[in-house]
C-alpha positions as CSV (number, residue, x, y, z in Angstrom):
1,X,-16.4,-24.4,36.9
2,X,-14.0,-26.8,37.1
3,X,-11.8,-27.9,34.6
4,X,-9.9,-31.3,36.0
5,X,-10.5,-30.5,39.4
6,X,-9.2,-27.1,39.1
7,X,-11.3,-24.4,39.5
8,X,-11.8,-21.9,35.6
9,X,-12.6,-18.3,36.1
10,X,-15.4,-18.7,32.4
11,X,-16.5,-15.3,32.8
12,X,-13.1,-13.3,33.8
13,X,-11.4,-15.6,31.2
14,X,-14.5,-15.0,28.0
15,X,-14.0,-11.0,29.4
16,X,-10.3,-11.9,29.4
17,X,-9.9,-13.0,25.5
18,X,-13.0,-10.2,24.5
19,X,-10.4,-7.1,25.7
20,X,-7.5,-9.2,23.9
21,X,-9.6,-9.6,20.6
22,X,-11.0,-5.6,20.6
23,X,-7.5,-4.1,20.8
24,X,-6.0,-6.7,18.6
25,X,-8.2,-5.5,16.2
26,X,-7.8,-2.0,17.1
27,X,-4.0,-2.7,16.0
28,X,-5.5,-4.1,12.8
29,X,-7.7,-1.1,11.6
30,X,-4.2,1.2,12.6
31,X,-1.9,-1.0,10.2
32,X,-4.6,-1.2,7.5
33,X,-5.0,2.4,7.4
34,X,-1.2,2.5,7.2
35,X,-1.1,0.7,3.9
36,X,-4.1,2.3,2.2
37,X,-2.2,5.2,2.9
38,X,1.2,3.8,1.1
39,X,-0.6,2.1,-1.2
40,X,-2.6,5.6,-2.6
41,X,1.0,7.3,-2.4
42,X,2.6,4.8,-5.0
43,X,-0.4,4.7,-7.4
44,X,0.5,8.3,-7.2
45,X,4.0,8.3,-8.0
46,X,3.3,5.6,-10.5
47,X,1.3,7.9,-12.1
48,X,3.4,10.5,-12.2
49,X,6.4,8.1,-13.2
50,X,3.7,6.9,-16.7
51,X,3.2,10.8,-17.8
52,X,7.3,11.6,-17.2
53,X,7.7,8.2,-19.3
54,X,4.9,9.6,-21.9
55,X,7.0,13.1,-22.0
56,X,10.5,11.6,-21.9
57,X,9.0,9.5,-25.4
58,X,7.7,12.3,-27.4
59,X,11.3,13.8,-26.5
60,X,13.4,11.1,-27.6
61,X,10.4,10.9,-30.7
62,X,11.1,14.6,-31.4
63,X,14.9,14.5,-31.3
64,X,15.0,11.0,-34.3
65,X,12.7,13.5,-36.1
66,X,15.1,16.6,-35.5
67,X,17.7,14.7,-36.7
68,X,16.3,12.6,-39.4
69,X,15.6,16.3,-40.8
70,X,19.2,17.2,-40.3
71,X,20.7,14.3,-42.8
72,X,18.1,14.6,-44.9
73,X,19.4,18.3,-45.5
74,X,23.2,17.9,-46.0
């Protein structure tokens, strides 16, 4: 096909473009899989942090109760 006096192989350009798009989609899929595993790990760590903070809060309230009981006993 001639465009502005230049012979342009349209079929070859379409094939090349299609191959580039498919390769790009594979790369994006790989990156999204990595992001999903990273976010899953962050979610698990956030849950563990929440549990640890709850346990720490319970321990601190227990210590406050012990200190209050000790002051009452004096």
